[in-house]
N, C-alpha and C positions, 0 to 999 in steps of 0.2 A: 526460502518460501517454497514449500511444496517441491523441493528438489530443483528449483529454478533460481532465477535472479529477481529480487524484489527492489522496488524503488519506493522510498519513504519520503513523506513530507511531515515534518514535526512529529516524527515517530510513528506515523500511520502509513500503512501501505496504500498506494494509489494505483500502482501498475507493476507489472512484472513480465518476465519472459519465461515461458515454459516450453521446452523443445523449440519449435519454430513459431510459436504463436505468442501474441501479446495478450496478457491478462490485464483487464481494466476493472477497477472497483468503481462501479457506477451507482451503487446503493440500491436498496430494495425498491424505492420509488422510481428510479431511473432504469430499472432492469428491463421492463417490457418495451420501453421506448428504444433502448439501445439495441435490443434484439431484432427490431424492425430494420435496422441499418444493414446494408450489404456486408458480407464477409464476417458476420458475427454468429456466435452460437453460445448456448449456456455453458458456463464453466462446470464441468461434471467430473472433476478430478477424482472424486471418491466414488463415482458411479451414481451419485445423487447430485442434481444441479445445486450449485451454491448460489442462492439468491443474492443479487447485488454484485456479482462478479460475472464477467463475460470473457470469452475468448474472441480475439480478432485474428483472422487468418492472415498470412503474409500478404495476400492480395489486397487486404484492407489497410496495409501500412507501407505500400510501395513508395509513396512520395513523402517528403518531409511534411507537407501540408496535412496529409492523412494521419501521419503519426502524431503531429502536434495536436490535431483535433481530439484524438483519443486520450492523449496524456492530459490535455486541458480538462476533459470530462472527469477523469480520475482526480485531478487536483482540486477541481471545484467541489466535488463530492466530499473529499476528506476535509476541506476547509470549512465545510458546513457542520462537521461533527464537533461536539463539545470537547473541550480539553480533557485529556485523561488525568485522573488523579494520580499524581506521582507519589511514590513512596518517598518519604523524606530522606534526604541524602544523609549518609553517615556523617556524624559530626567530625570535623577535623580539629586537630590541636596543633599548636605551634611547637616548634622545636624546644623552646623554653619550658612549656607546659609538660612536654614529654619527659624531659630530663628531671623536672621537679617530681613527677610521679614515680619515676624509676628510683629517685633518691630516697623517697619515703618508704 
């Protein structure tokens, strides 16, 4: 994820680490509220703020309680998202079916 480390829940990124900062996915609706919290700033990895993602500086994750709070926010947001439509898995065949196909 963006050259850092990403944490996923059910295949969706909810948090990550980029350099020494925590990245939290708070969603577009939670963005303004999260940015009012101390030690936060918009995630501007590309030079343009990514709405719904914020950086939390190391000062905002010094304690386990602070870190848990931010991780919980990310987890709650991604849990609210609809399930992604997955591509159907490639059908599997049994060994017997494989050998029958090869024999024909």
